[in-house]
N, C-alpha and C positions, 0 to 999 in steps of 0.2 A: 504493500500500500504506500502511496506517495506520502512522504514526510516533509513538511514545510519547516525549514530551518530559519536562522536569523541572517541578517545582512550586516557584517562587521568588516571593517578595513577594505571596503569596496568589493566585497564578494560574499556569496552565500557560505555559511559555515557548514562543515561536514555534519551529517546526521549523527546523533548520539542515541544511547539507550535510556536517556533521561526521561523525566515526566513529559507528557504530551496530552493534548486535548483533541477531541474529535471535531472535524469540519464536515458538516452535512450538506447534501444537495437538498435544498428546501422543496424542490419540485417532487422528489420521490421519498424524502425522509431517510435516504440511505447515507451511510457514512462514506464520504468521498475521499477523505485524506485525514492526516493527523498534523497538528502544528505543535512544535516543541515549545515547552514552557521554560523560560529562562530562569535559572536559579540566580542567587545573588552574585555568584562569581561571573556569570555571563553578562549580567547587567553592568558589573564593574568593568569587564573587558570592553564592552561597547562604549561606556563613558570614557575610559582611558584612550580608546581610539579617537573619539571625538576631541578630547582634550589635546592630544598630540597633534591633530590636524588643525587646531584653531590658530596658532600663531601665523602659519603660512597663509591660511585662508583670510584671516583678518588683514594681512598685508597685501592681499590681492586687490588689484585696482577695481573700482566700481564698474568701469567699462567692461572688464573681463567677467566679473560676476554677472552683469546684465547680459553679456554675450552668451554665457552658459544658459541663462534663463530663456533667452530667445530660442536657442537650439532645443532646449527641453520642451518648449511650447510646440515647436515644429514636430518633434517626435511624438508628443501626445496626440497631436492632430493626425499624424500618420498611423498611429497605433490605437486610435480611439475604439475601434471595433474590438480589439483584443482586450483592452481594459474593461469595456462594457460587458464583454462575455464573461469575465471573471466576476463582475458584480452580479450578473444574472445567475451564474453557477453557484455562488456562495451566499449571496444575500436573497436572491429570488426576485429582484426587480425585472420587469419585462424589458426587452432591449431598448425601447424608446425612452423609458424612464432612466435606465442606466446611462444612456447617451446624454440625457438631459442633465443628470448629476455631473457627469464629466465636463460638460460644457460650462457649468457654473464653476467647477474647479479650475478650468483653463483660464477663465476670466481673472482669477487670482494670480495665476502665473503671468498673465499679460500686465496686470498692475505692477507686479514685482519687477518687470522689465524696465519700468521707469525709475529704478533706484537712483541713477545719477542725478535726477532732478529731485526726487523725493527726499534724499538724504542730505540735501544742502543745509549748511548751518546758517547762522545769521551774525551780523555785526552792526552794532549801534555806536556811532561816534558821538562823544559828548553826552552820554546818557545822564551823567551828572558832571559837575564842574571838574574838568580834567580827568574824567573817567570814561573809558570806552568799554563796552560790554560785547562779548561774543559768545556764541553757542555752537557746539559741535555735536554730531551724533556718532556714537561709537557702539560697536557690538559688545554684548555682555560676556560671551564665551560659549560654553556648552548649555544648550537649552533643550527642553524635552516636550513632546506632545503626546497626550493620551487621548485617543480618538474612539468614537462610538461605532456600533454595529450598523446604524441606519444610513450613514454616508461614508463608506469605506474609502472613497477616492476624493470626494469634494473637501471634507474637513481636513484630512492630511495635507491636501494641496494648498488650502489657504493658510495653514500654519507654516509648513516647511518652506514655501516659496519666499515669503517675506522674511522669515528668520534667517534663511541661508543668504539671500541677496544682501542683507544688512551686515553680513560678515560673521554671523554666529555659525556654530556647528550644531547639528540637530539630531536628536535621538527620538525616534518614533516608536511608541508602543500602541499598535493598532488593536482593534477588537480581535479576540481570539476566535470569534465565530466566522469572520470573513477576512482572513489575513493576506490572501494572494495578491490583491490589488496593490498593497503596499510594497510587495516584493517586485512587482513589475515597475512601479514608480522608481524604485531604487535602481533597477537595471537601466531605465531610460535616463535617469540623472547621470549615471556613470557613462553611458553612451554619449551624453551631451558634453562630457568633459569635466564633470565635477570630481575633484580629487577624492581619493579614498579617505574615509573617516569623517568627511564633512556631513554626510547623511548616513545614518545608521538605523537599522530596524531590529528591535527585540520584541519577541512575542512572549505572551505569558498571562498570568493572572495577577492576583493581589500582591504576590511576592515581588514581581517586577515593578509594579506601581509603587509599592512601599519603598523599594530601594531607590527609585528615581527621586522620590520625595526626600529621602534621608541623605542622599549622596551629596557630600560637600562640594563636589565639582560641578553640580548641575545648578546653574544660576537662575533659571526661570522655568516655569511649568505652564503649559496651556492644556486645558481639559474641556471636553464636551461630554455630557452624560447626565445622569440623574442628579437631582438636587442634593440628596444626602451625601453622595460621593463628592460632588463639587464642594460642598461645605467642608467636608473633612480634608480634602486636598488643599483648599484655600487656607484653612486654619493651620494645618501642619506645615505647609510650605512657607507661609509668611512667618511663622514662628521661627523658622530656620534662616530668615533673612532673604528668601527667594522672592522674586517677582512672580505673581501667580495670576493667570487669567482662568477663571473657573466658571464655565457656562453650564448651568444646570436647569433641568425642568422644561426645556423646549419641547413642544409637542406639535408635530405637523399632521 
């Protein structure tokens, strides 16, 4: 049976005999594959890879980052049928709905392509007597996204596109119920020229989420899901000095 592994250091990790969860075909109810659940050591490995990649990515020019996003957009458009097929196979959306979700995700990639303009700072001469004031925008470092079952392509795309183009490195923990779309996004980002370690995928359950919250090298967290989990992640993340975006309770 197919075993879905993690994406670390720019490639899929080898399968292990560790804990895993089932991935079902919602049309038939049959188990279609298994997805590995990352223990703490694997999450640490993913964060270490992202941390190692950060200095060089942070030093990469805005024009180069935007160039990679443009290429990523082209690849998403060229492979949109493949991404949509994964959404249908694991989530159960009909093809038209899956393509609609992906279209909304691509809009976020297009927005990120404008980074050279969006990330401009500001300068105010003589804001006070003899005082000039300036502002600059800088990346935080390693940031993480925890995304839900209902939009396995769109939500990761609006998190990762902006985080990466701003110079951060990004660790994604997608829903364990429909993980394959995240893996295809990782492959397309690598094909677009994104350096290894800048985008990482770890699959899992609460163990992986808890470690991302607790890890001292993760500077920010973005979450979409239920209100109780959003509240918990916000409280625990901010208590550790992290920036947290916790979106809970949205019902479509």
